[in-house]
BAVO-37192 format. One line per field, with one value per residue (C-alpha): residue in one letter; x, z, y. Coordinates in Angstrom, 1 decimal. Layout:
% residues N
aa: (a_...)
c1: (X_...)
c3: (Z_...)
c2: (Y_...)
END
This chain:
% residues 55
aa: (m_d_n_f_l_a_v_l_a_a_l_i_p_s_v_g_v_g_l_l_f_w_l_a_m_r_k_i_v_r_a_d_r_n_e_r_l_a_l_d_r_m_d_a_e_e_r_e_q_a_d_g_a_g_r)
c1: (12.1_8.5_8.0_9.3_6.8_3.9_4.8_5.1_1.7_0.1_1.5_0.7_-3.1_-2.4_0.2_-2.1_-5.0_-2.6_-1.4_-5.0_-5.8_-2.8_-3.6_-7.2_-6.3_-3.6_-6.3_-8.7_-6.2_-5.0_-8.6_-9.4_-6.3_-7.1_-10.7_-9.6_-7.2_-10.0_-12.4_-9.7_-9.2_-12.9_-13.2_-10.3_-11.9_-15.3_-13.6_-11.8_-15.1_-16.8_-14.1_-14.2_-18.0_-18.0_-15.8)
c3: (-66.2_-67.3_-64.5_-62.0_-63.2_-63.1_-59.5_-58.5_-60.2_-58.3_-54.9_-55.2_-54.4_-51.3_-50.0_-50.6_-48.7_-45.9_-45.7_-45.5_-42.8_-40.8_-41.1_-40.0_-37.0_-36.0_-36.1_-34.1_-31.4_-31.1_-30.9_-28.2_-26.2_-26.4_-25.4_-22.4_-21.3_-21.7_-19.6_-16.9_-16.8_-16.5_-13.7_-11.8_-12.1_-10.9_-7.9_-7.0_-7.2_-5.1_-2.5_-2.3_-2.0_0.7_3.1)
c2: (-86.7_-87.3_-89.8_-87.3_-84.7_-87.2_-88.2_-84.5_-83.7_-86.6_-85.5_-81.8_-82.1_-84.3_-81.9_-79.0_-80.7_-81.6_-78.1_-76.7_-79.3_-78.3_-74.6_-75.2_-77.3_-74.8_-72.0_-74.0_-74.9_-71.3_-70.0_-72.6_-71.6_-67.9_-68.6_-70.6_-67.8_-65.2_-67.3_-67.8_-64.0_-63.4_-66.0_-64.4_-61.0_-62.3_-64.0_-60.8_-58.9_-61.5_-61.5_-57.7_-57.6_-60.3_-58.4)
END
């Protein structure tokens, strides 16, 4: 039982850092996706305005 607890205690920091890394990467990827969607919406609106003004 003591060996199991020692192994568990050794793995907890690595698992914690891995979890923090995963959460940070997830946040970055989602932010990038949302920014790209917002830029696409803005570009589409600008195109619509340019097409309307050119007529």
